[in-house]
C-alpha positions, 0 to 999 in steps of 0.5 A: 670633641673639646671638654667643653662639648662634654662638659656638665655645663652647670656652674653650681658651686659653693665658697669655702662659707658655705655650711656644710649642711649647705653642701649636703642639701645642695649636692642632693637636689642636684644629685651630685656626689660633690661640687667646686669650692670657688673663690669670690671671682670665681677661681677653683680653691677647692672642691668639697665631697660626699667622701668629704664629709663622711670621712668628718662625719665617722673620724677614725672610722672612714677606713674600716667601713672598707671592711664588710664586717664593720657596721657603724653605728648610725647613731655615732654618725648623726652625732657626728653629723649634727656637730659639723653641719653648720661649720665652713666646707673650708673645714671639710672641702680638699684643696689640691683640685685636678682639674681640666681646661675647656679646651682639654681633648676627650682623651686627656680629661679622661685620662686623668678620671679614670688613672685618679679614679675621680667623680668630679672635675672642675672645667677651666677658662683662666682659672675661673669655672664654667663647667663640671666634668664627670666619669657619666659625661664622658661615658654619655659622650663616647655611647652616642658618638657614631 
């Protein structure tokens, strides 16, 4: 079975000029952990995730969040989040993007997702976005398979 049969054919994406505030709104409405960033031809040029936005909202503190005894100051987080709200995605997106072609096997895609600990992977056809793949897509497919 190929990834095109497992992927979410949702083409929700953003441009590099999209303000962070709009990205957060889209991710919240669609319950997504990240979004592909595309150019005007639908070529994937980056990815923006909740982690990228959190890092930008807690500069210097992000690594401390891994420590269970660290409690971030929400007021400080809120102030910084407001400062970046109108800045473009390009300032925070990850430009090293792992993607899979739609004809990639489930095994190969699962290997990429789980070994790299990715939560969202763009699915492309000749470099153009055609869907997304998440670990839950693969799990759901594995559980439904006879």
